[in-house]
C-alpha positions as CSV (number, residue, x, y, z in Angstrom):
1,M,0.0,0.0,0.0
2,T,1.4,3.3,-1.0
3,P,2.2,5.9,1.7
4,L,0.1,8.4,-0.2
5,A,-2.9,7.0,1.6
6,S,-1.6,8.3,4.9
7,H,-1.7,11.9,3.7
8,P,-3.6,14.1,6.3
9,S,-6.0,15.4,3.7
10,L,-7.3,11.8,3.2
11,A,-7.6,11.0,6.9
12,P,-11.5,10.9,6.8
13,F,-11.4,8.2,4.2
14,A,-8.4,6.1,5.1
15,D,-9.3,3.9,8.1
16,R,-8.8,0.6,6.2
17,T,-6.5,1.5,3.3
18,A,-4.2,-1.5,3.9
19,E,-7.1,-4.0,3.6
20,P,-8.6,-3.9,0.1
21,L,-10.0,-7.4,0.6
22,A,-12.1,-6.1,3.5
23,L,-13.6,-3.7,1.0
24,G,-14.3,-6.4,-1.5
25,F,-11.3,-6.2,-3.8
26,A,-8.8,-8.9,-4.5
27,P,-5.4,-7.4,-3.8
28,D,-3.6,-9.2,-6.5
29,R,-6.1,-8.2,-9.1
30,L,-6.2,-4.6,-7.8
31,A,-2.5,-4.5,-8.3
32,R,-3.0,-4.6,-12.0
33,L,-4.0,-1.0,-11.8
34,S,-0.5,0.0,-10.8
35,A,1.1,-2.0,-13.6
36,W,-1.3,-0.4,-16.1
37,M,-0.5,3.1,-14.8
38,R,3.2,2.6,-15.2
39,R,2.9,1.3,-18.7
40,Y,1.3,4.6,-19.7
41,V,3.9,6.7,-17.9
42,D,6.9,4.6,-19.1
43,A,5.8,4.9,-22.7
44,G,5.8,8.7,-22.4
45,K,2.0,8.9,-23.1
46,V,1.1,10.9,-19.9
47,P,3.3,13.0,-17.6
48,Y,1.9,11.2,-14.5
49,L,-1.1,9.3,-13.2
50,T,-2.8,9.3,-9.8
51,T,-5.7,7.0,-9.2
52,L,-7.9,6.7,-6.2
53,I,-10.6,4.1,-5.7
54,A,-12.8,4.3,-2.6
55,R,-15.6,1.9,-1.5
56,D,-18.1,2.6,1.2
57,G,-16.1,5.7,2.1
58,E,-12.8,3.9,2.6
59,I,-9.8,4.0,0.3
60,A,-9.2,0.6,-1.4
61,F,-6.5,1.8,-3.9
62,L,-4.3,4.8,-4.2
63,D,-1.2,5.0,-6.3
64,A,0.8,7.6,-8.3
65,C,3.6,7.5,-10.8
66,G,5.3,9.8,-13.2
67,S,6.3,13.4,-13.0
68,G,4.4,16.6,-12.4
69,D,6.6,18.3,-14.9
70,P,8.8,15.9,-16.9
71,D,10.5,18.7,-18.8
72,N,12.0,19.9,-15.6
73,Q,12.4,16.5,-14.0
74,A,9.9,17.2,-11.3
75,P,9.0,14.3,-8.9
76,T,5.7,12.4,-8.7
77,P,3.2,14.9,-7.4
78,P,1.8,14.4,-3.9
79,V,-1.8,13.3,-3.5
80,D,-2.9,16.9,-2.7
81,H,-1.3,18.4,-5.8
82,I,-3.4,21.1,-7.6
83,A,-4.5,20.3,-11.1
84,R,-6.8,21.7,-13.8
85,F,-10.1,19.8,-13.4
86,Y,-11.7,21.6,-16.4
87,S,-15.1,20.0,-17.1
88,M,-15.2,18.3,-13.7
89,T,-16.4,21.8,-12.8
90,K,-19.7,21.0,-14.5
91,P,-21.2,18.8,-11.8
92,I,-20.3,21.3,-9.1
93,T,-22.1,24.1,-11.1
94,T,-25.0,21.8,-11.5
95,V,-25.1,21.0,-7.7
96,A,-25.1,24.8,-7.0
97,A,-28.1,25.2,-9.3
98,M,-29.9,22.3,-7.6
99,T,-29.4,23.9,-4.2
100,L,-31.3,26.9,-5.6
101,L,-34.0,24.5,-6.9
102,E,-34.4,23.0,-3.4
103,E,-35.1,26.5,-2.0
104,G,-37.8,27.2,-4.6
105,L,-35.7,29.8,-6.4
106,L,-35.3,27.9,-9.6
107,Q,-37.1,25.2,-11.6
108,L,-35.8,22.9,-14.3
109,D,-38.4,24.0,-16.8
110,D,-37.7,27.7,-16.3
111,P,-36.9,29.4,-19.6
112,V,-33.2,30.5,-19.6
113,A,-34.5,33.9,-20.9
114,R,-36.1,34.6,-17.6
115,Y,-32.6,35.0,-16.2
116,I,-30.7,36.0,-19.3
117,P,-33.2,37.9,-21.4
118,E,-31.1,37.9,-24.6
119,F,-31.8,34.2,-25.1
120,A,-35.4,35.0,-25.8
121,D,-34.3,36.3,-29.2
122,T,-31.6,33.6,-30.1
123,R,-32.4,32.0,-33.4
124,V,-31.7,28.5,-34.5
125,Y,-29.4,27.5,-37.4
126,V,-31.0,25.7,-40.3
127,S,-28.5,25.7,-43.2
128,G,-25.8,27.6,-45.0
129,P,-22.2,28.6,-44.4
130,Y,-21.1,31.1,-41.7
131,S,-21.4,34.0,-44.2
132,D,-24.9,33.2,-45.1
133,M,-26.5,31.2,-42.2
134,K,-30.3,30.5,-42.6
135,T,-32.0,30.5,-39.2
136,E,-35.5,30.1,-37.7
137,P,-37.1,31.1,-34.3
138,Q,-36.9,28.7,-31.4
139,Q,-39.9,26.4,-31.5
140,S,-39.9,26.0,-27.7
141,P,-37.7,28.0,-25.3
142,M,-34.4,26.8,-24.0
143,T,-34.8,25.7,-20.4
144,V,-32.5,25.2,-17.4
145,R,-32.8,21.5,-17.8
146,H,-31.5,21.8,-21.4
147,L,-28.5,23.6,-20.0
148,M,-27.8,20.8,-17.5
149,T,-28.1,18.1,-20.1
150,H,-26.3,19.7,-23.1
151,T,-29.5,19.7,-25.2
152,A,-29.8,23.5,-25.3
153,G,-28.5,23.9,-28.9
154,L,-25.3,25.5,-27.7
155,T,-21.8,24.3,-28.7
156,Y,-18.1,24.8,-28.2
157,G,-16.3,27.0,-30.7
158,L,-13.0,25.2,-29.9
159,F,-14.3,21.8,-31.1
160,D,-17.1,22.7,-33.6
161,P,-15.9,23.0,-37.2
162,G,-19.3,24.0,-38.5
163,P,-20.8,27.4,-39.2
164,V,-22.1,27.9,-35.7
165,G,-18.7,26.9,-34.3
166,E,-17.1,29.5,-36.6
167,A,-19.5,32.1,-35.3
168,Y,-18.4,31.3,-31.7
169,R,-14.8,31.8,-32.7
170,R,-15.5,35.1,-34.5
171,T,-17.8,36.6,-31.9
172,P,-15.9,35.3,-29.8
173,V,-17.7,33.2,-27.3
174,N,-14.9,32.1,-24.9
175,F,-15.6,31.5,-21.2
176,G,-11.9,31.1,-20.6
177,A,-11.1,34.6,-21.8
178,S,-8.8,36.8,-19.8
179,K,-11.1,39.8,-20.1
180,G,-14.7,40.5,-19.7
181,S,-17.3,39.0,-17.2
182,L,-19.5,35.9,-17.0
183,A,-22.5,38.1,-17.7
184,E,-21.0,39.6,-20.8
185,M,-19.9,36.2,-22.2
186,A,-23.4,34.8,-21.6
187,V,-24.9,37.6,-23.6
188,A,-22.3,36.9,-26.4
189,A,-23.4,33.3,-26.5
190,A,-27.0,34.4,-26.8
191,S,-26.1,36.5,-29.9
192,V,-25.0,33.4,-31.9
193,P,-27.6,31.0,-33.5
194,L,-28.3,27.7,-31.7
195,C,-27.1,24.5,-33.5
196,F,-30.5,22.9,-33.2
197,Q,-33.9,23.3,-31.6
198,P,-33.6,23.0,-27.8
199,G,-34.2,19.4,-26.6
200,T,-33.9,17.7,-30.0
201,K,-30.2,16.7,-29.9
202,W,-27.2,16.3,-27.6
203,T,-24.1,18.4,-28.2
204,Y,-21.3,19.1,-25.6
205,S,-21.2,22.8,-25.1
206,V,-20.8,26.0,-23.1
207,A,-24.3,25.2,-21.6
208,T,-22.9,24.8,-18.1
209,D,-21.1,28.1,-18.4
210,V,-24.4,29.7,-19.2
211,L,-25.9,27.8,-16.2
212,G,-23.3,29.4,-14.0
213,R,-24.6,32.8,-15.1
214,V,-28.1,31.7,-14.3
215,V,-26.9,30.7,-10.8
216,E,-25.3,34.1,-10.3
217,V,-28.5,35.9,-11.3
218,V,-30.7,33.8,-9.1
219,A,-28.4,33.9,-6.1
220,G,-27.5,37.5,-6.6
221,K,-23.8,36.7,-6.0
222,P,-20.7,35.9,-8.1
223,L,-20.4,32.2,-8.9
224,D,-17.2,31.8,-6.9
225,Q,-19.0,33.1,-3.8
226,V,-22.0,30.8,-4.4
227,F,-19.6,27.8,-4.7
228,Q,-17.8,28.7,-1.5
229,E,-20.9,29.3,0.5
230,R,-23.0,26.3,-0.7
231,I,-20.5,23.6,-1.6
232,L,-16.7,24.2,-1.1
233,G,-16.9,25.7,2.4
234,P,-19.4,23.2,3.8
235,L,-17.6,20.2,2.4
236,G,-14.1,21.4,3.4
237,M,-12.8,21.6,-0.2
238,V,-10.0,24.0,0.8
239,D,-8.0,23.7,-2.4
240,T,-10.8,24.0,-5.0
241,A,-11.1,27.4,-6.6
242,F,-11.2,29.4,-9.9
243,G,-7.5,29.9,-9.8
244,V,-4.4,29.2,-7.7
245,P,-3.4,31.7,-5.1
246,A,0.3,32.7,-4.9
247,G,0.8,30.8,-1.6
248,K,-0.2,27.5,-3.3
249,A,1.5,28.0,-6.7
250,G,4.2,25.4,-5.8
251,R,1.6,22.7,-5.6
252,M,0.3,23.2,-9.1
253,V,1.5,20.7,-11.8
254,A,2.3,21.4,-15.4
255,C,-0.1,20.5,-18.2
256,Y,0.9,18.8,-21.5
257,E,-0.7,18.3,-24.9
258,K,-0.6,15.4,-27.3
259,T,0.1,16.6,-30.8
260,A,0.4,15.0,-34.2
261,S,4.2,15.0,-33.9
262,V,4.9,14.3,-30.3
263,L,3.3,12.4,-27.5
264,M,3.6,15.2,-25.0
265,K,4.2,18.9,-25.4
266,R,4.2,21.2,-22.4
267,V,1.5,23.9,-22.8
268,D,1.0,25.4,-19.3
269,G,3.3,25.6,-16.4
270,G,2.8,24.9,-12.7
271,G,3.7,28.0,-10.8
272,D,3.4,30.1,-13.9
273,S,0.1,28.6,-15.0
274,R,-2.6,30.7,-16.7
275,F,-4.7,29.5,-13.8
276,S,-2.6,31.5,-11.4
277,G,-4.5,34.2,-9.5
278,T,-8.1,35.1,-9.9
279,P,-9.6,34.8,-13.5
280,A,-11.8,37.5,-15.1
281,I,-14.6,35.0,-15.9
282,F,-15.8,32.3,-13.5
283,S,-16.3,29.4,-15.9
284,G,-18.8,27.0,-14.5
285,G,-18.1,24.7,-17.4
286,G,-14.4,24.3,-16.9
287,G,-12.7,26.9,-14.6
288,L,-11.9,25.1,-11.4
289,V,-8.6,23.7,-10.1
290,S,-8.8,21.1,-7.4
291,T,-7.2,18.2,-5.7
292,I,-8.0,14.5,-5.4
293,P,-8.8,14.8,-1.6
294,D,-11.1,17.8,-2.3
295,Y,-13.0,16.1,-5.2
296,L,-13.3,12.9,-3.3
297,R,-15.3,14.9,-0.7
298,F,-17.6,16.1,-3.4
299,L,-18.1,12.6,-4.9
300,E,-18.7,11.1,-1.5
301,M,-21.4,13.7,-0.8
302,L,-23.1,12.6,-4.0
303,R,-22.6,8.9,-3.3
304,R,-24.1,9.2,0.2
305,G,-27.2,11.0,-1.0
306,G,-26.2,14.6,-0.6
307,A,-24.4,14.6,2.7
308,L,-20.9,14.1,4.0
309,G,-20.4,13.8,7.7
310,G,-22.7,16.2,9.4
311,T,-23.0,18.5,6.4
312,R,-25.9,18.2,4.0
313,V,-25.6,19.9,0.6
314,L,-28.5,18.3,-1.2
315,G,-31.5,16.2,-0.3
316,R,-31.5,12.5,-1.2
317,K,-34.3,12.8,-3.8
318,T,-32.4,15.7,-5.4
319,V,-29.4,13.4,-5.9
320,E,-31.6,10.7,-7.3
321,L,-33.0,13.1,-9.8
322,M,-29.5,14.2,-10.9
323,M,-28.5,10.6,-11.4
324,A,-31.6,9.7,-13.5
325,N,-31.4,9.7,-17.3
326,H,-32.9,12.9,-18.7
327,L,-32.7,12.0,-22.3
328,P,-35.3,10.0,-24.3
329,G,-32.6,7.4,-24.9
330,D,-28.9,7.2,-25.0
331,I,-26.5,9.9,-26.2
332,A,-25.9,8.0,-29.4
333,S,-29.6,8.2,-30.3
334,M,-29.3,12.0,-29.8
335,G,-26.8,12.3,-32.6
336,V,-23.4,11.7,-30.9
337,A,-22.0,8.2,-31.5
338,T,-18.6,8.8,-29.8
339,F,-17.5,11.6,-27.4
340,S,-13.8,12.0,-26.4
341,E,-12.6,8.4,-26.1
342,M,-16.0,7.0,-25.0
343,P,-18.6,5.4,-27.3
344,M,-22.0,6.9,-26.3
345,V,-24.1,3.8,-27.0
346,G,-25.6,2.7,-23.7
347,L,-24.8,6.1,-22.0
348,G,-27.5,8.6,-21.1
349,F,-27.1,12.0,-19.4
350,G,-28.4,13.1,-16.1
351,L,-28.1,16.6,-14.6
352,G,-24.4,17.5,-14.8
353,G,-23.0,14.0,-15.7
354,S,-23.4,10.9,-17.8
355,I,-25.5,7.9,-16.7
356,L,-24.6,4.3,-17.6
357,L,-27.8,2.9,-18.8
358,D,-26.7,-0.5,-20.1
359,P,-23.1,-1.9,-19.5
360,A,-23.7,-4.5,-22.2
361,K,-24.5,-1.9,-24.9
362,A,-21.7,0.4,-23.6
363,Q,-19.3,-2.6,-23.7
364,V,-17.7,-1.7,-20.4
365,L,-17.7,-3.2,-16.9
366,G,-19.8,-1.2,-14.5
367,S,-23.2,-0.7,-12.9
368,E,-26.5,0.6,-14.3
369,G,-27.0,4.2,-12.9
370,E,-23.3,5.1,-12.6
371,F,-22.8,8.9,-12.6
372,A,-19.6,10.1,-14.3
373,W,-17.7,12.7,-16.3
374,G,-14.2,14.0,-17.0
375,G,-12.1,17.0,-17.9
376,L,-10.1,18.2,-20.9
377,A,-6.8,17.3,-19.3
378,S,-7.8,13.6,-19.1
379,T,-9.1,13.7,-15.5
380,G,-12.1,11.6,-14.7
381,F,-14.5,10.3,-12.0
382,W,-17.4,8.1,-11.5
383,V,-19.8,7.4,-8.6
384,D,-21.4,3.9,-8.5
385,R,-24.0,4.0,-5.7
386,A,-24.9,0.3,-6.3
387,E,-21.4,-0.9,-5.4
388,G,-20.5,2.0,-3.1
389,I,-17.6,3.1,-5.3
390,S,-16.2,6.6,-5.8
391,A,-13.3,6.7,-8.3
392,I,-11.0,9.5,-9.5
393,I,-8.1,9.5,-12.0
394,V,-6.0,12.6,-12.5
395,T,-3.3,13.5,-15.0
396,Q,-2.7,16.6,-17.1
397,L,-2.7,15.7,-20.8
398,M,-4.9,17.4,-23.4
399,P,-7.1,16.4,-25.2
400,S,-8.9,13.9,-23.1
401,S,-9.4,11.8,-26.3
402,S,-5.7,11.1,-26.5
403,W,-5.9,7.7,-24.8
404,P,-8.7,5.4,-23.6
405,I,-7.6,5.8,-20.0
406,R,-10.9,6.4,-18.3
407,R,-12.6,3.5,-20.2
408,E,-9.8,1.1,-19.4
409,L,-9.7,2.1,-15.7
410,R,-13.4,1.0,-15.3
411,N,-12.5,-2.5,-16.5
412,L,-9.5,-2.7,-14.3
413,V,-11.4,-1.6,-11.2
414,Y,-14.4,-3.9,-11.7
415,Q,-12.4,-7.0,-12.6
416,A,-10.8,-6.7,-9.1
417,L,-14.2,-6.6,-7.3
418,V,-14.9,-10.0,-5.7
419,D,-17.4,-9.1,-3.0
């Protein structure tokens, strides 16, 4: 058992870390995870890997290998290193919105235009190139639930090669911009046509960024303050924020990118990261940095039905609603056969994360109802309430489609489960 498990930040989850068999895992089969991690690192495919598997609130597996900055021969980062969690921000933004729903301040079927009036006039793309786009009015209004499920008709300019994606780039619609505000960027998004009529398709998008602006409007506070008051503070997530303060810069790891010519190219530093300091825009879709111990607290809150220790963030039925499929079928039937490295057959989408509908169709080991998502730098998580599992894997390699890490990890974890 790695000494990482004895780190003080993991103390609430580490009572039985030396006994995976007591948690239902065969130790020899669980050890396959370490060998798999080292194959990736030794092949130069990722800078490092840190993996944590918890069951029933206790750590069954925790290991790390590689370097937090191979170019500078940095050591394997400690378990509480700070990393870019990117789209693993999305479930936190969704939880913030659901706390407002629980107070009667927000409803899933509320029109987004109630909070961001400019979306009332947003038209829908029909045909034609960027220079001559044909559009039509919305047949039914975009709702808060559409934002939470990526069925709003929004997109990402970074990934979308089509006419609407080009419009995002030219406008620009960029929630990671170094200037402006969340309010201004939401209005910019409303000025660009939707890709499709709300509710008719699934497309990964800036929808959760727009949801973050809705949260701000409803709460009457900046998104970072809402997060701190409703989620981060109550759960003791002390290292999760929209940026790294100067005093913690030494714990930030570098980020790498896989290109056509090299396996890894350094694109963002540790202490000199673009995430250093406080950003201009609080991106609810991808702006948080965090740590494994912090994010484990968030996952365990969800796994335990909305509470961790004596702190309740959500009600049990609210979590159940988040972890239900809100699509008419799977994501593949909504127009996306593959996303990142994951086939979308057998996967639905809840509020803020994917839902495993059918392991056989998805061709992966797991449990029906698993709630999961990942980030641009190849981070990932899942919560399996049926088996009591919370899992996190962290590295810093973009894009997340570089290697099938998250898909392979599921098989490695479940093949080790014997009780």
